[in-house]
Every structure is written in structure tokens, then in C-alpha cells.
Phi, psi and omega in degrees: 000149180292163182280337175222140180211138174288147181308323182294346181253359183298318180300320176298320178296321179297335181294346180285353184259153175276132181245151002291156179225140177287145179306316183299326178290322178291322177302311181301317181290329186268344181300132181097352176265126180268127175265126180266124180258177174300326182217078178122194180202172178201160176282126182298322178300319178296319179295314180297323179298331180282348181289134181266061180210131187276339186208147179242137183271341183198169175299321179297319179297314180296317181293320178298318179293323179299324181304331183281348182243006181290141176287163182302330180297341182283345188257134173075183179270151177305131179077003181288137178287146177270009177103350178286141179268000000 
């Protein structure tokens, strides 16, 4: 896996793995890769470790599960309003 990847490209990076894959194996492979967010970044291995799923059936499955553990900084543009007035 590359050392830095934009969040929008993570699913493509996940496609490099043979599925099904255990979460712990994906964590090991992703550790050290920085995911770049709209406002900040995080280690992909740490994010995958936070997923409450033991195994992924596909890249799409892994990416969908990742969406549930992303920090607020991953969403939207920096300084973008969430719609509250």
C-alpha cells in the first residue's frame, strides 16, 4: 500500500488484497499508510483496527465498514458548515 492516500482512493487501495481477508491481516498491511482527509489525516491501520468486524468479503465491504469509524475531520471540506444556522 502507498504511504499516503486520499480517502477517496482507499477503496481502490483495498482492491490490492485477496478476499476474504481477516481484519487483523488488513490492519497489519495498512499500518503506516496515512489517509488524507478534508481536514487532517489518520493512520489507516488504526482506523481498520477500530472496525468491529472480524473479516471482510471484498474491498467494497472493507471500505463500507471503514466509513463507520472515520473521524469527523474526514467529512466535508475544512470549515464547511454542517447546515446548522
